N, C-alpha and C positions, 0 to 999 in steps of 0.2 A: 213317445207321443208322435202320432201322425199329424204332421203339419201341412200336408198337401191339401190345396184347395180343390173342393169337388167342382166339376164342370157346372156352368150355369144351367145347362139343360136338365140336370139331375136334381135341382133344388125346387122348393116350393114357389108357386107363382109370385108370392109376395117377396120372397128373397130374391127371386130373379129380377123382378122390376127394381128393387133396391140396387142390385148390382149393375143393372142397365143405367140407372141414373148416376152411379159413381163413375163408370167408365166415360159416360157422357160429360161429366163435370171435369174430369181429367183431361179430356180432348179439348173442352172449352178453355181450360187454363193454357193448354198448349197453343191453341189458337190465338189467344191474347198475347202470347209471347212473340208470335209471328208478326202481329201487328206492331208491337213495340219496335222490333227490328226494322221494319219498314220506316218508322219515323226516324230511327237513328241514321238511316241512309237517305234521308229526303234530299240532301244536297246532291248526292250522286245521281239520284233518280231524276232530278231536274235537268241534268246534262244529257241524259239518254236520248237518242233519236226518237222522235214521236212514234215511229213504226214499231219500236222495240220496247215501249213503255210498259205495256202489260207483261211482256216477257221478263223484263228486269224485276218487276214486282214478284212474279212467280218464282224467279231465282231466289229472291230474298226470303220468300216463304219457305222454299225448299231448304235453304241454309238454316233457317230458324228451326225447322222440323228436325234436320239432322244434327243439330247442336245437342239434342237430347238423345239418350239412349232409350228407344222406345220398344225394345224387344219384349218387355213384359206386356205392353199394350197390344202388340202384334198377336201374342199368344191368346190374350183375352178375347180380342175380336175373333180369332179364328174359332174359339171355343163356342161362341154363340152364333157362328155362321154368317158374320157381318163381314163385308169386304175389308180386308186389311189395307194397311198403308204401303204395301210393297211395290205398287206401280202408279204412284201419284205424282211422279216427276213433272208431268206436263200441265197439271192442274191441282196444285196443292190445296189451296183454300176451298175450292169448290168441293173437292173430295171430303175434306174435314166437315164442311157444312152438311153434306148428305149423310155421312156416318153419324154425326151428332143429332141430326134430325130423326133418323131411324131409331137411335137408342132412346131418344126422349119419348118417342111415340110408343116404343115397346115398354117403357117405364110407366106409361100412362100420363105423361106430363105434356103440357101444352107446348107448341113450338115457340122458340124465342126469336128475338131479332138476330139476324145474321149479317155479318160484314159482307159487302158485295165483292165477289171474287173478280180478279182481273181476267181469268180465263174461266169460262162458265163450264166446261166439260172436257173430257179427254179428247173428243173429236176435235174440238176447237184448238186445243193445244197441238195435236197432231197436224191440223191444218196450217197453223203457223210455222211448225217445223218444216213441213213440205214446201211451203212458200218461201221461207228463208233459204232453204236448200237450193231451190230452183233460181232464186235471185242471185246466189253466189256461184253455183256450179253449172247452171243451165239445166236443160232437160236431158234425161237419160233414155236409153232405147229399150223400152220394155223391162226395165229393171228399176227397182227402188233405189239400189245402191249404185253410185257412180264409180267409174274406173278412172283413176289418174295415172299417168305414165310419165316417167322422166325421160325426156329426149336425150338420146346419146349424142355424142359429137357428130356421128355420121349423119344425123338428121339434117345437118347443114348442107350436105352434098347429095343425099340419097332421097330423092323425092319418093320413089316407090316404096321405100321402107316407111316413111311418114304416112303415105296413103294406105299401106297395109295395116299399120297400127290403128288408123282411124276406121277402116273397114271391119277390123277384128273386134272392136269394141271400146276403144279409148274415147272417153267423154271429155277429158281435160288433159291438156299437155303441160308438163312441168319443165320449166327451163331453170336449171340450177346456176345461179350467177356466180357461185364459187368456181365454176369451170368455164372454159372457152372464153370468148370476148364478144364485144357488140356486133362485129361483123358476122361472127358465126350465129349469134342469136337471131340477127336480122334475116339470115338465110333460112334458119329454122322456122321462123314465123312465116316467111313467104312460101315456103314449101308447105306448111300446114294449111295456110289460106287457100293456096292452089288446090290442095287435096279436098278441102271443104267444097270448093266450087265444083269440082269433078264429081263428088259423091253426093253433094247435097246434105251431108251429115254435119250436125252441130259439134263444136269443141271449143271449150274455153281455154284460156291460157293463163297459168300462174307463174309469175316471175319470183323465184325463191331467192331472197337476198341471202348473201354469204354470211353476214353478221360477224361479231367479234370471236370468231373460233380460235381457241387456244390451241397452239400446235408447237411441236418441237421444230428448232431451227435447222439449218443446213449442216451436213456432215462434211467432214474434212475428206477430200477425194482419196480414194484407194489406189492401188497400183493400176497402171494402164495395161490391160490385159483383155484379150478376146478369147473366151473359152467355149468350147462346143463339146457335146456328148451325143453319140449315136444312141438310138433306142435299142435295147437288148431284151432277150427273153430270159426267164429265170435261170437258164444255164449260161448266161453270158454271151450268147450268140447275137450278132447284130441283126435286127429285124427291119430297121429303116436307117439308112445313112443320113448324115447331116447334110442339109442343102445350104449351100453357100452362094452368095451373089458377090462377084468381084466387080467393084465399081471404081470410077476415077477418083483419085483423092482430091479433096477440095470441092467436088461437085456432087454432093450427096443426091441420090435419085429419089423420087417418091416411090411408094410401094408399087411394084410391078408383078406381084404374084407371091406365092409362098416361099419364104427363105427363113432359115433359122439364124443365119448370121450374115452381116455385110462386112466385106473385107475391102478396105481401101488400099489401092495400089496406084503406081504411076500410070497415066493414060497411055503413054507411049509403049510401055511394056504390055499393058492390057490389050492393045490393038493387035498384037501378033498372035494371041491365043486362038486355038482352033478346037472343035470338038474332039474328044478322046485324048487331048494332050494330058500329061502327067505333071502335076506341080509338087515337088518334093521339098521338104523343109525339115529342120530340127527345131522342136518347139522349146518353150521356156524351161522345161524339165530335162532336156537333153534327149528327148525321145524323137526318133526318125518317123516322119508321117508323110502321107501321100494324099493328095486330092485329084480328082479327074474332072476335066471340063466336059460338061454334058450339052451345053448350048451356048451359041454365039449370037448375041443381039447387037444392035447398032451401037449402044453406049455401055454395055456391060456384058458380063459372061456369067453363066451358072456352073457350079461345080458340086461334086458330092465327095464326102470323106466318110470312111467307115471306122475311124479311130477317134478316140478322145484327143483333144489337142488344146494347148495354151499358147497363144501368139501374143507377142509384144511388139511395139513400134520397132521397126529396123530388122525384124526377122527376115533372113534371106530366103528367097524363092527360086528354086532351080526348075527350069522348064525342060521337059523332054518329050520327044515326039516319036510316034511309032516308025520303026525302020522296016517293018514286015517281019513275019515269022516269029512274033512275040518279042522282038527286040525293040529297044528304045534308044534314041540317040539325044544326048544332051545338047541343048542350044546354048550359044555363048552368052546371050543376053540374061543377066541376072535380075530378078525383081526384089522388091523389099516391101514389107508391110508398112503402110503409112500411119497416119494419126489414128490412134485407138483411144476413145474416151475412158477416163479412169472408172473403174467399178465403184459402186457405192459401198462404203464401209457400213459395218453393223456394230452396234454397242450390244453386247450380250450380257444380261444381268441375271444373277442368281440371288435367292433370298440371303439376306445379310450384307449384300453389296451396298456400297455407297455410289450415289449419282449426285452430281452437281448440276443444277439447273441454273444457267447463268443469264443475267440481264444483258451483258455485252454480247453483240452478235458474233461471237467467236465460233469457228467451225468445230462441231462436235467430234469427239474422239473416244475411243475405248480406253478402258484402264490400261496402265502399263505396269508390267511385273518384272521383277528381277529373275535371275537364273533359278532361284529356289521357289519361284511361284508366289513370292510376297508382293502385294500391290505397292507400287511406288507412288503413283498418282491415280485417283479415282477417275472413272468415265465422266465426261461432262458434255453438255449440249445446251444450246441457247433455247430461249422461249420467244415466240413471236410477239407476245404482249406482255413485256416485263413490268409494265406499270402495276400489274395486279400483284406484284411481290408485296406491296405495302398493306395488302389485305389479308395476307397469309400469316398464320401463327404456328409456332412449333406444336407438334402433337396432332395437326390436321392431316387427313389422308390426301393422297394424290394418286389419281389413276392415269395410266399412260397406255396409248394404243387401244382405245375402246375397252379399258379395263383389263387387258391381257397381262399388264404389269401393274402392281399395286405397291406404293410406297408410303412412308410416313415421314412427314417433315420434322427433322431433328433440329435444325437451326434455319431461321429465316432472316434475311436482311435485305435492304434494297438492291444489292448487287448479285445475290445468289441464294438458292435454296439447297440446303444439304439434305439429302433424302436417303433414308434407309429403305431397301427393297424388302417388303414383308410378304410378297406373294408373286410367284413366277412359275413358269413350267419347271419340272425337275431337270429338264435338259437345258434350262436357261431361256430367259425371255428375249427376243430380238427387238431392239429399239432402233428405229430408222428416222430419217428426216420427215417432216411434215406429217407426224402422227398426233392424233388428238390428245388434249390434256383436259382432265376433268378434276375439279376441286369441290367436291359436294359439301365439305364442312366449312368452306369459306365464304364469306359474303363479299362477292366481288363487285367493285364499283366500276362496271363497264356499261357504257351506252350500247343499246342494241343495234345502233346504226353507226357504222364506221364511215369514214370519208368516202371509201369506195362504194359503200351501199348507197349513199346519198347521190353519188354520181350515177350509179346504175339506175336509180329511180327515174332520172331524166329520160333514160331510154324506155323504161318499163311503162311509164305513164301513157306513151304513145302506142304501145301494142298489146299490153296485158289487160286481163279482166280482173285479176286479183294480185295482191302482193303477199308473199309469204315473209313473216317477221321472224327471223331466226334468233335463237337464244335470248328471247324476251325474259325479263326477270321482274321488272317493276312497272308500275303504272306509267311512269315518266317515259318509258320506252314506247309504249302504245301512243302516248300523246306526241312524242317526237315524230313518229311516223305519220300520224294524222296531220300535224302542222306542215310537214314536208310535202305530203300529198295535196294539201290545200294550196300551198305555194306554187306547185306545179300544175294546178288546175285538175288534180286527180281525185277530188273528193268523193266521186261516185265509185271509185274502184273498191273492190272487196278487199277485206283484211283477213289474213289467216294467221292466227296466233300459234307459233310452233312451241308446244310445251316439251322442252327437252332438258330442263334443268330442275333441281330440287327446288330452288327459289321459286321458279315459275309455278310449279305445282302448288306450293304452300301459298302463293299469292293468287291463285287462279280466280277465285271469286271477284277480287278487285280488278284483275286484268279483264275479266269478262264485262264487268260494269263499264270499264273505260272503253272497251272495244265497242260496246253497244251504242256508243255516240255515233258510230258509222253506220250508213245504210245497209251495208252487206258485210257479214261477219262469219267466220268459221274457226275451227280449232283443229290443229293437227296433233296427234299423239305421236311424237317422234321417239319411238320406243328404244331405239339404240342408245342414244345419250341419256335418256330418262332411266334406263335400266342400270347404266353405269352409275349415275349419280345417286340414285335411291336404292340400289341393290336389286339383283335380278329376281330375288325371292319375293320382292314386293310389287314387280311389275304388274302382275295380273290384277292385284287389288288397286293399284293406282289407275290403270286404264279403266276399271270399272267406275271408279269415282268420277274420273273425267267425263266418261259417257253419261252418268247421272247428272252431273252439274250442267252439262251442255244441253240434255234434253229439258232440264228445268228451264234453261234460257231459250229453248227452242232454236238452238244453233246446230248447224251440221258439223259432224266430226269426220276428219279424215284419219284412217287407220294406217299408219305408215311404218316403214322400216322392215326390211327382210321378208316381206310378203312373197311366198313362192320364189325366194331367192335362189335356191339350188336349181329349180326348174329354169329360170331365166338365164342362169349363168352356165349351167351344165347340161341342161336338157332332161333332167330327171328329178322330180320333186321327192322330198322326204314325206314320211307319214304324218309327222308333226306339223309340217307347214301346210299340209292339205287341211288338217283340222283348224289350224290358225286361220286359213282363208275362209273356211265355213263360219267361224266365230266372228270374222270381220263384217258379216252381213248386218250386224247390229249397228254399225256406223253408216253414215250417209254417203261415204266415199272410201275407196280402198286405193292405196298408192303402190304401184309397182316401180322398182328400180330397173335401170337398163341391164342389158345382158344380151349375148349372141342369140339366145332363145326367147327373146321377148314376145314375139308374135304368139308362140305357143303358150307362154305364160298368160297372156291376155285372153286367149281362147279358153284355157282351163279355168281362170278366175271368173270369166262370164258366165260359163257352165255352172260353176259351184254357186255363184250368187243368185242365179235364176232358180235353181233347185231350192236353195235355202229359204228364199222369200216366200215360198209356199208353206213353210213351217214355222217361221219365226218373224215377228215384227217387233224390233227393240227387245224388251224383256218378255214379251208375251208370246206363249205358244198358240199357234192358230188352230191346231188340232185338225190339219188336213187329213183326208182319209188315207190310211195306210194300205200299202199293196199286199195284203196277207189274206 
């Protein structure tokens, strides 16, 4: 038996009118559910800032709509040529009203009473979104999408770099409070304001709070050794020698040019070196090595070495000088290598290994093995926020170093977590100090503002236009930031919610309603941590849902993490990140991270965004003329 329903257009007029009426009634029932949801959240709506009241109502209507699976309705509406519900984010109730009205007219029924929509049309919703975007991010330059750039540490000292970033297309400068200090931030801000005065270009500042980032603790120091390796071609021939700077021990020098290694020696011995002198030594492996002095400066010397070498403190240095005709004479004064900092140890982990994550701030160490390769003690490393151990249960997953290493908690107690490694590279995963920890299965009781964040707010209120709230999870986190800003007289500062945890994504509607109590609000999709917490395979779906909800609330979205990362860091983009940059045009702002090629990355992103805005506006294709 064929149960497929015939298209409405192929039925008799009477049957068609009946079907129009049924679809209209189904949509009316759906519309009634939206109104009920509004009443359920009446308390939250009362606390929303007056400028965002209509947007908050529209957000609730959209949530009510998406609580239903309306795929069957979409198909039926498409069959009869009536606008579907696929692009209603910015004006939900008004769109429903129009579709119901059209269907009732087609069914020959009289129009009925309609609830008054908070947003009357798509253009009204778009106007609100544009207004909120400009309120938070300022005006952009001939582009619909803004460009945000993370200021590198060099921005504190390099005015020309900041000016170039501004001239190239930066609309918003991001200062990451997890790095540098107040003195550096202050110099960054002054350089930016100076550049604005010279160029006449606008630029907003976001101070991004560090938040309670879970990280691994310190590692026990490794051996004190300075190693260097010359560059070689595939046949092992040296193509570029190692460049060494010999400097007085105890008085480290600032950077004075390119050097591969700094070698501390006694100042008195250093003072006698001359260009073309040979320095001979036997390294830690018993290999005889030579370096040649190439330059004499006031406080240091430069030398080159064409051999791999490993030097430890106390390594004896013998100086010889040319005696003509290719002969060298040894000078009596012997030098020695001074203080060499210890190298950082690495914990290497394979599948099946055990790792102990400790509450006590003990220095991390790799596993120890006997002569037969049997593990005597497992590897261990501390956690920067051990109070979260109380929230972790056996069987929950733990991700280390941005998900490069995955473990399963086998035992959990207040003092330590016993973790079995279930995913790592075949060659073993490398775990170092200060690497991120994610616990997507655990409900962590951590406030979004640590003591340092609250202290940093005192500086931020005086210079920033908006505050980035990192690792937000609960409504209480948003309320805490709002209360601290009020205490500091920063009520008018914008708030950017950084969605980077699974909990934040699941609580997003409530977080948005809480944030809408402030006059200027935005959302950042922090795709790095979000992908680790929710799974890389879900990232595309999650960022779409965040874009939809924010458009319903008429709030600007910042598309962040690894945008044109290879271009910014290495000078050459990948095909995938060019496509990603093109897709980012659907957000109101795109964030670039720092890198040596950041100016080129800004230029490329500016070009891509200008091209794409002629083709796409949010989810709608604009159908610009094609060049064929």
